[in-house]
C-alpha positions, -999 to +999 in steps of 0.1 A: -561+392+109-530+371+113-499+385+096-470+361+103-482+355+138-490+391+146-527+400+150-536+433+133-571+445+139-597+459+116-603+491+136-618+526+128-612+559+145-647+559+161-637+525+176-606+541+190-624+571+204-649+549+222-620+528+236-600+558+247-630+574+264-637+542+283-601+537+294-598+573+307-628+569+329-605+554+355-572+574+358-560+551+386-560+520+363-531+506+343-523+525+311-533+512+277-513+507+245-522+517+209-497+500+185-493+511+149-481+480+130-465+478+096-443+453+077-412+465+095-428+458+129-439+423+118-405+415+103-388+424+136-414+405+157-408+374+136-373+372+152-382+385+187-408+367+208-409+395+233-418+420+206-444+397+192-459+394+227-460+432+230-477+436+197-502+408+203-509+422+237-516+458+226-550+471+235-554+483+199-531+469+172-539+489+141-526+487+105-500+513+098-498+511+060-523+511+031-514+476+019-525+462+053-557+483+053-566+471+018-559+435+026-580+436+057-609+453+038-607+429+009-605+397+028-620+406+061-648+425+045-650+450+074-644+487+078-608+496+086-589+529+089-551+534+085-536+537+120-504+557+113-492+575+144-493+610+129-529+605+120-538+591+154-523+621+171-540+646+148-573+628+154-569+628+192-557+664+192-588+675+171-612+656+194-595+671+225-616+703+218-646+683+229-631+659+255-603+679+271-577+652+265-543+663+278-510+653+262-474+645+271-447+642+245-418+618+254-391+613+228-372+630+200-342+653+201-346+684+224-352+709+196-375+684+178-398+679+207-399+716+213-409+723+177-434+695+178-451+710+208-452+744+191-466+729+159-495+712+178-503+743+198-504+763+166-526+738+147-548+731+178-551+763+200-572+744+224-547+716+230-532+711+265-497+697+264-490+692+301-453+682+297-426+671+273-392+655+275-364+645+253-347+615+271-310+609+267-300+583+241-282+562+267-300+538+291-316+555+320-307+546+356-334+532+378-335+564+398-338+585+366-366+563+354-385+565+387-382+603+386-397+604+351-425+582+360-432+602+391-433+634+371-456+620+344-479+605+371-480+639+388-491+656+355-517+628+348-517+631+310-544+613+291-524+607+259-487+599+262-469+600+228-438+579+229-413+586+200-382+566+206-382+546+174-391+510+167-386+487+187-371+508+215-404+526+220-423+494+221-401+480+249-404+513+268-442+512+266-443+475+278-421+484+308-442+514+318-478+503+314-481+496+351-456+523+363-476+551+347-513+551+355-544+560+336-527+571+303-531+560+267-497+552+252-493+559+215-461+544+198-454+575+178-422+567+159-413+593+132-442+615+143-418+636+163-396+642+133-426+650+111-442+674+134-409+687+147-398+696+112-368+674+110-381+655+080-410+662+056-441+640+057-452+626+024-481+643+006-515+628+014-520+613-021-487+594-017-496+582+018-529+569+004-512+552-026-493+528-004-459+541-015-450+563+014-421+540+021-405+549-012-410+586-005-393+582+029-365+561+014-356+590-009-355+614+020-326+626+042-330+594+062-319+571+034-290+556+053-311+547+083-341+534+063-327+516+033-324+482+051-359+486+065-376+493+032-356+470+010-343+439+028-369+437+056-398+444+032-386+415+010-383+393+041-419+402+050-433+395+015-415+362+012-427+349+045-462+362+039-462+343+006-452+311+025-481+317+049-506+322+021-495+291+003-496+271+036-459+261+033-451+278+066-476+291+091-474+311+123-503+314+146-507+343+171-494+321+200-460+310+185-441+335+207-455+318+238-436+286+228-404+304+219-403+333+243 
């Protein structure tokens, strides 16, 4: 469905599993991108044609947020699961017992990614995490980037979790889909902080209610998140109202004209 020029799919986890298995049949092919899209992503993409292109070009663009899921189910009348990055990773980690998926964790602070690795290995004793890295917060040199790509390609992970924050992780994924071969990139955002124990994930009933944003706003990350969950949410809602009323419309190709 079209949300302010960004196409968000009605997709289920069985759909994702089938796609991932198909993509991983050829480990020499380009990598693939699973995007988890919410109101914050759409608000940013409204002002950034490159980001809009990335989201609209993702191999799977799933709804990260219960309001999107409910809207798609109500007006699309099709099955749809919530595609939040922590849930995606847990689903893939669980299925790895059957498929043998291997994982690489790229992002987070050094102690966070170490704790995330330990958490996943404790919860899923069968999981194979072939590598992990906490990149520096500065821009990497061309040589550093080449070394990272060479190492990841050597390890040949099936699932590459990228936790650099939105939109930095989206740009990184876009730049590396061809450089890293045969992997499935998952834009993982705060998953590293959740699984690494830096911040607490909302209880399941809050996540299902659609008010996870309020829970996170009241967390230790208030200073970082208040603009996202107040100003940008209002921006999204206002523009979506304009789209629904027909006052201002954006189709999924607007970024091709403005990019």
